[in-house]
C-alpha positions in Angstrom: 147.2 220.1 10.1 146.2 223.7 9.8 149.1 226.2 10.5 147.4 229.2 12.1 148.9 232.7 11.9 147.2 235.7 13.7 147.9 239.2 12.6 146.3 242.7 13.3 145.3 245.2 10.7 148.3 246.8 9.1 150.8 244.3 10.3 153.5 242.8 8.1 153.2 239.2 7.2 156.5 237.7 8.7 155.9 234.0 8.4 157.9 232.9 5.3 155.5 230.1 4.2 152.5 232.3 4.6 154.2 235.1 2.7 155.1 232.7 -0.3 151.4 231.5 -0.4 150.1 235.0 -0.5 152.7 236.2 -3.2 151.5 233.2 -5.3 147.8 234.0 -4.7 148.3 237.7 -5.8 150.0 236.7 -9.0 147.0 234.4 -10.0 144.3 236.7 -8.5 145.2 240.3 -8.9 141.8 241.4 -7.5 143.0 240.4 -4.1 145.5 243.2 -4.0 142.9 245.4 -2.3 143.3 243.3 0.9 147.2 243.4 1.0 149.6 246.3 0.6 152.6 245.2 -1.0 155.5 247.6 -0.2 158.2 245.2 -1.3 157.1 241.8 -2.6 160.3 240.1 -1.3 160.1 241.6 2.1 157.0 243.5 3.2 153.4 242.5 2.6 150.8 244.2 5.0 147.2 243.4 5.4 144.9 246.4 4.8 141.7 247.4 6.8 140.1 244.1 6.5 139.4 241.5 9.3 138.6 238.0 9.2 140.5 234.9 8.0 142.2 233.6 4.8 143.0 230.0 4.3 145.2 228.7 1.5 146.1 224.9 1.6 147.1 224.3 5.2 147.8 227.8 6.2 145.1 230.0 7.9 145.6 233.7 8.5 143.4 235.4 11.2 143.3 239.2 10.9 142.1 240.9 13.9 141.0 244.7 14.5 144.0 247.0 15.3 141.9 248.8 17.9 142.7 245.9 20.5 146.4 245.4 19.7 148.8 246.2 22.4 152.5 246.8 22.2 153.5 243.2 22.7 150.8 241.3 20.8 151.0 238.6 23.4 149.0 235.4 23.4 146.6 237.0 26.0 146.1 240.1 23.9 145.4 238.0 20.9 142.8 235.9 22.8 141.0 239.1 24.0 141.2 240.6 20.5 139.7 237.5 19.1 136.8 237.4 21.6 136.1 241.2 21.2 136.1 240.9 17.4 133.6 238.0 17.6 131.4 240.2 19.9 131.3 243.1 17.4 130.9 240.8 14.4 128.1 238.9 16.2 126.3 242.2 17.1 126.7 243.5 13.6 125.5 240.4 11.8 123.4 238.2 14.1 120.1 238.5 15.6 120.4 238.9 19.5 119.1 235.5 20.3 121.9 233.8 18.4 124.7 235.3 20.4 124.2 233.8 23.9 124.9 230.1 23.0 128.4 230.9 21.9 129.6 232.7 25.0 130.4 229.4 26.7 132.9 228.6 23.8 134.4 232.0 24.0 134.9 231.8 27.8 136.4 228.3 27.8 138.5 229.0 24.9 137.2 226.0 22.8 137.2 228.0 19.6 140.8 228.5 18.3 140.1 230.5 15.1 137.7 232.8 13.5 136.9 230.3 10.8 135.7 227.8 13.5 133.6 230.5 15.1 131.9 231.4 11.8 131.3 227.6 11.3 129.8 227.3 14.7 127.4 230.1 14.2 126.3 228.4 10.9 126.0 225.0 12.6 124.0 226.2 15.6 121.6 228.4 13.5 121.0 225.4 11.1 120.4 222.9 13.9 118.0 225.3 15.5 116.0 225.5 12.2 116.1 221.7 11.8 114.4 221.2 15.2 111.0 221.9 13.3 111.9 219.3 10.7 113.9 219.4 7.4 112.6 221.6 4.7 110.6 219.9 2.1 109.2 221.3 -1.1 106.6 220.2 -3.6 108.2 218.7 -6.6 106.4 217.9 -9.9 107.4 214.6 -11.3 106.2 212.5 -14.3 105.8 208.9 -13.2 104.5 205.6 -14.7 102.4 203.2 -12.6 99.6 200.5 -13.0 97.6 202.5 -10.6 96.2 205.9 -11.0 97.8 208.1 -8.4 98.0 211.7 -9.5 96.9 213.6 -12.6 96.5 211.5 -15.7 98.5 212.6 -18.7 96.2 211.2 -21.3 98.1 212.1 -24.5 101.3 210.8 -23.0 99.6 207.5 -22.0 98.1 207.0 -25.6 101.5 207.7 -27.2 103.2 205.0 -25.2 103.8 201.6 -26.8 103.3 199.8 -23.6 99.7 200.7 -22.6 99.7 198.6 -19.4 100.9 201.6 -17.3 99.4 205.1 -16.8 101.6 208.2 -17.3 100.8 210.6 -14.5 102.0 213.9 -13.1 102.5 213.8 -9.3 103.3 216.5 -6.7 105.2 215.1 -3.7 107.0 216.8 -0.8 110.7 216.1 -1.3 113.7 216.9 0.9 116.1 216.8 -2.0 115.6 220.3 -3.0 118.0 223.2 -3.9 118.1 224.8 -0.4 118.9 221.6 1.3 121.5 220.5 -1.3 123.3 223.9 -0.7 123.2 223.4 3.1 124.3 219.8 2.8 127.2 220.7 0.5 128.4 223.6 2.7 128.4 221.3 5.8 130.2 218.5 4.0 132.9 220.9 2.6 133.4 222.9 5.8 133.8 219.8 8.0 137.2 219.2 6.4 140.3 220.2 8.2 138.4 221.5 11.4 140.3 221.1 14.7 137.5 222.0 17.1 135.7 218.9 18.3 132.6 221.0 19.0 132.3 222.3 15.5 133.1 218.9 13.9 130.5 217.3 15.9 127.8 219.7 15.0 128.6 219.4 11.3 128.5 215.7 11.3 125.2 215.8 13.0 123.9 218.1 10.3 125.2 215.7 7.6 123.5 212.7 9.2 120.2 214.5 9.1 120.6 215.3 5.5 121.8 211.9 4.6 118.9 210.3 6.4 116.5 212.3 4.1 118.5 211.4 1.0 119.7 215.0 0.3 122.4 215.1 -2.4 125.5 217.3 -1.7 125.4 219.7 -4.7 127.3 222.9 -5.3 125.1 225.1 -7.4 126.5 227.8 -9.7 123.4 229.8 -8.9 123.0 230.0 -5.2 119.8 232.1 -5.2 116.8 230.6 -3.1 113.4 232.0 -2.8 112.1 232.0 0.8 108.4 231.7 1.8 106.5 230.6 5.0 107.6 226.9 4.5 111.3 227.5 4.5 111.8 231.0 6.1 113.3 229.6 9.3 116.3 228.5 7.3 117.2 231.9 6.0 119.8 232.7 8.6 121.8 229.4 8.2 121.4 229.9 4.5 123.0 233.4 4.7 126.0 231.9 6.5 126.3 229.2 3.9 126.4 232.0 1.1 129.2 233.7 3.0 131.2 230.5 3.4 130.7 229.2 -0.1 131.0 232.6 -1.8 134.2 233.3 0.1 135.8 230.2 -1.7 138.2 231.2 -4.4 139.7 228.6 -6.8 142.8 229.2 -8.7 145.2 227.1 -10.7 148.7 226.1 -9.6 150.6 226.6 -12.9 153.6 224.7 -11.8 151.9 221.5 -10.4 149.1 221.7 -12.8 146.7 220.8 -10.0 143.7 222.9 -8.7 144.2 224.8 -5.4 141.5 226.1 -3.2 141.4 229.2 -1.0 138.8 230.1 1.5 138.5 233.8 2.1 136.2 235.5 4.6 137.3 239.1 5.0 135.3 242.1 6.2 135.9 245.8 5.8 136.3 246.9 9.4 134.8 250.3 8.7 131.6 248.7 7.5 131.6 246.3 10.4 132.0 249.1 12.9 129.1 251.1 11.2 126.8 248.1 11.2 127.6 247.4 14.9 126.8 250.9 15.9 123.5 251.0 13.9 122.3 247.6 15.3 123.1 248.8 18.8 121.2 252.0 18.5 118.2 250.3 16.8 118.0 247.4 19.3 118.4 249.7 22.3 116.4 252.8 21.1 113.8 252.7 23.9 116.5 253.1 26.5 118.9 255.4 24.6 116.1 257.9 23.6 114.2 257.8 26.9 114.3 261.5 27.8 111.9 263.3 30.0 112.1 266.7 28.2 112.6 265.5 24.5 109.9 263.6 22.7 111.7 260.8 20.8 109.1 258.1 21.6 106.3 259.0 19.1 108.5 260.3 16.2 111.7 258.6 16.2 113.3 257.5 12.8 116.6 255.5 12.6 117.9 254.6 9.1 121.1 252.9 7.8 122.3 253.8 4.4 118.9 254.3 3.1 118.0 257.7 1.6 120.4 259.3 -0.6 120.7 263.0 -1.8 122.1 264.1 -5.2 125.4 265.9 -5.2 127.4 268.0 -7.7 125.4 269.1 -10.7 127.1 270.1 -14.0 126.3 273.6 -15.4 122.8 273.7 -16.9 122.0 270.0 -16.0 119.3 268.6 -13.7 121.1 265.2 -13.3 123.5 265.0 -10.5 127.1 263.5 -11.0 127.2 262.0 -7.5 125.1 261.1 -4.6 125.6 260.7 -0.9 124.4 258.0 1.5 125.1 258.7 5.1 125.9 255.7 7.4 123.3 256.4 10.1 120.6 259.1 10.1 118.5 259.8 13.2 115.4 262.0 13.4 114.1 262.8 16.8 111.5 265.4 17.6 112.1 267.0 14.3 115.9 267.3 14.8 118.1 265.4 12.3 121.4 263.8 13.2 124.0 262.2 10.9 126.3 259.7 12.4 129.4 258.2 11.0 131.9 255.7 12.6 135.5 255.6 11.6 138.0 252.8 12.3 140.7 255.1 13.4 142.4 255.5 16.7 142.6 259.2 17.6 142.4 261.6 20.5 139.1 263.3 20.1 140.4 266.5 22.0 143.0 266.9 19.2 141.3 268.1 16.1 144.6 268.2 14.3 144.8 264.2 14.5 141.5 264.0 12.8 141.5 263.4 9.0 140.5 266.5 7.0 138.6 264.1 4.6 136.4 262.9 7.6 135.6 266.6 8.4 134.9 267.5 4.8 132.5 264.5 4.5 130.7 265.4 7.7 130.3 269.1 6.5 128.8 267.7 3.2 126.4 265.7 5.1 125.4 268.5 7.4 124.8 270.8 4.6 122.8 268.4 2.5 120.6 267.1 5.2 120.4 270.2 7.5 121.7 268.2 10.3 124.1 268.0 13.1 127.0 265.6 12.3 128.5 263.2 14.9 131.8 261.4 14.3 132.5 258.4 16.4 135.9 256.9 16.8 136.5 253.4 18.6 138.3 253.2 21.8 139.0 250.3 24.3 138.6 252.6 27.3 135.8 251.5 29.7 135.2 255.1 30.9 133.4 257.3 28.4 135.0 260.6 27.3 132.2 263.2 27.2 131.1 264.1 23.6 133.3 266.9 22.2 131.8 270.0 20.6 129.7 271.6 19.3 132.2 272.8 16.7 131.0 275.2 14.0 131.8 274.3 10.4 131.9 278.0 9.6 131.3 281.2 11.7 127.6 281.5 11.2 126.7 277.9 10.6 123.4 276.7 12.2 124.4 273.1 12.4 127.2 271.7 14.3 130.0 269.0 14.3 130.3 266.8 17.3 133.1 264.2 18.0 132.8 261.2 20.5 134.2 257.9 21.3 132.6 254.5 20.8 133.6 252.1 23.7 134.5 248.6 22.5 135.4 247.4 26.0 133.4 244.3 26.1 133.9 243.5 29.7 131.1 242.9 32.3 127.9 244.9 31.7 129.3 246.5 28.5 125.8 246.9 26.9 124.5 248.9 29.9 127.4 251.1 29.9 127.3 251.8 26.1 123.6 252.6 26.3 124.4 255.1 29.0 127.2 256.7 26.9 125.1 257.0 23.8 122.1 258.4 25.7 124.5 261.1 27.2 125.8 262.0 23.7 122.5 262.2 21.9 120.8 264.1 24.8 123.4 266.9 24.5 123.2 267.1 20.8 119.4 267.2 20.8 119.2 269.6 23.8 121.7 272.0 22.1 119.5 272.0 19.0 116.4 272.6 21.0 118.0 275.6 22.9 119.2 277.1 19.5 116.0 276.7 17.7 
């Protein structure tokens, strides 16, 4: 039986058993200290700005984004936070067509943990790919037979003592390939200890398909797979399998001399927030940048962490010591905008509450890319606060700083509301640049 503990970012681990498990893990795997802040090993262990789940033995810890935490952290609050996290995770990671099948499970509360949701995404995407048949690849085999069926290996046949059979090379379509072995193993391994009947049913259905095709359950040390037109439909479930299998950490229990397993699936919330914002802008760009007096249709560019610029040169050197990669860069009608999303809860009208590091970073981007810079901070408010600014980085600066809120209120019609909010923000930034240039 899995003991589920739910926390928010930055909260202390109060459960005694969970605390002991975490302390034991941190002793054996020091690298994991980046996920936890140890103020006092005997009393205070906090989770850092990572969200997801961590399972050790029969204890599972779900870590939810702090943005949705209320003062009481009630059961209702946790349910809402879990659903909202799944929405932002799905939008940041999934293609849009894969989100709708899971809304039923969220609405009916048939998924009880983040781990089960990830497994459901994996199972549904794999079953969707299997509708067109299991992946088969050509395998070259050397066989012996009384009948010539394949390429005759004459030298091998002559060298044989028994000349009654031909030695041949055959190319056969085989389902027992590396890709299927990885997917079969992942389905088998993840089916253990699942409380959700829906998830268990899907994983067993997948295992039946693989077993019927005589696919072995193999955990390969090298999980790399090459995709082509024959197997490209399996790329999404394969990526989920990678996340699930690579999240597994194995350590030794020095006292009991027995191997213990840990399943870790944690995300940096800052990166998740950035990816969510980029995907939302990219997928809805036709609506967001539909302006009557600004031409963004024919010359719109939206980039995510792509082009870098060198930064800080030593005296007399041409090679830079550092380089910068902005999260999101938008070019519309010749105007460049740099966007960054921060996982912090602030009042955008109070500049003193904004980290000076955030402001220095945006000043650097603005200078290097000759762009206006926009800082987005998450909020759970359904009503949009108008974008704040323009602020001057210095008195005669030609480029500006803007500050706005990113509404993560996933209530009814949230997509339409967010499109409207972003459209209003970008229009004001672009219009201000047109007026000043």
